[in-house]
C-alpha positions as CSV (number, residue, x, y, z in Angstrom):
1,M,-13.2,199.9,-77.0
2,I,-16.0,201.6,-74.6
3,P,-18.7,203.7,-76.5
4,L,-19.3,207.1,-75.1
5,N,-23.2,206.7,-75.3
6,K,-22.8,203.5,-72.9
7,I,-21.2,205.7,-70.5
8,N,-23.4,208.7,-70.8
9,T,-26.3,206.2,-70.4
10,V,-25.0,205.1,-67.0
11,R,-24.1,208.8,-66.2
12,R,-27.9,209.5,-66.4
13,K,-29.2,206.6,-64.7
14,S,-26.4,206.2,-61.9
15,P,-24.1,209.5,-62.0
16,D,-22.2,207.9,-58.9
17,K,-21.4,204.9,-61.0
18,I,-19.2,207.1,-63.4
19,G,-17.4,209.0,-60.5
20,Q,-16.6,205.4,-59.1
21,F,-15.4,204.2,-62.8
22,L,-13.3,207.4,-63.5
23,A,-11.7,207.1,-59.9
24,K,-10.9,203.7,-60.9
25,H,-9.7,204.1,-64.5
26,G,-9.6,207.6,-65.3
27,Q,-5.8,207.8,-65.4
28,K,-5.5,205.0,-67.9
29,P,-4.4,206.1,-71.4
30,V,-6.7,205.8,-74.5
31,R,-7.2,207.2,-78.0
32,I,-10.5,208.7,-78.8
33,W,-12.2,207.2,-82.3
34,S,-14.8,209.0,-84.2
35,N,-16.9,206.9,-86.1
36,Q,-18.3,210.1,-88.0
37,W,-14.9,210.7,-89.5
38,G,-13.7,206.9,-89.5
39,A,-10.3,208.2,-87.8
40,Y,-8.9,209.1,-84.4
41,W,-8.6,212.2,-82.6
42,R,-5.2,213.8,-83.0
43,S,-3.5,215.2,-79.9
44,G,-4.7,218.5,-78.3
45,R,-7.9,217.8,-80.0
46,A,-6.5,219.2,-83.2
47,G,-8.0,217.2,-86.1
48,Y,-8.1,213.6,-86.9
49,A,-5.7,210.8,-87.9
50,M,-6.5,208.0,-90.1
51,Q,-3.5,205.8,-88.6
52,R,-3.5,204.8,-85.1
53,D,0.0,205.8,-84.4
54,E,-0.9,209.3,-85.4
55,A,-3.4,209.6,-82.9
56,G,-3.4,211.5,-79.7
57,T,-3.2,209.9,-76.4
58,Y,-5.4,211.1,-73.4
59,T,-6.2,209.8,-70.1
60,L,-9.6,208.5,-69.8
61,A,-10.6,211.3,-67.7
62,D,-9.5,213.8,-70.1
63,A,-11.2,212.0,-73.2
64,F,-14.4,211.9,-71.3
65,D,-14.1,215.7,-70.7
66,A,-13.2,216.4,-74.2
67,T,-16.2,214.3,-75.8
68,S,-18.9,215.2,-73.2
69,H,-20.4,217.6,-75.8
70,C,-20.5,214.7,-78.3
71,G,-24.0,213.1,-79.3
72,P,-24.6,209.3,-80.3
73,E,-24.4,210.7,-84.2
74,K,-20.5,211.1,-83.5
75,G,-20.2,207.4,-82.7
76,I,-17.3,208.4,-80.2
77,Y,-15.3,205.4,-78.7
78,Y,-12.3,205.2,-76.2
79,D,-9.8,202.8,-77.4
80,F,-7.8,201.6,-74.3
81,I,-3.8,201.5,-74.6
82,R,-2.3,198.4,-73.3
83,G,1.1,198.3,-72.4
């Protein structure tokens, strides 16, 4: 899992690196985890799911866009789906 706050730190220090990272990995599927709620985001940004199999699937680029407003208190992580 990759924490949003780590990506935001890189984005502030070196914005071109985030562009390169998303160009390389942006289409990979992820689930969005919220430490604040102890749950995954559901599909369409509609609520939370306690079970992984009920979580929504996003591309990393979409997940990054959907969570860009979240502060570190939300504890957002991107859980890469392997397969």
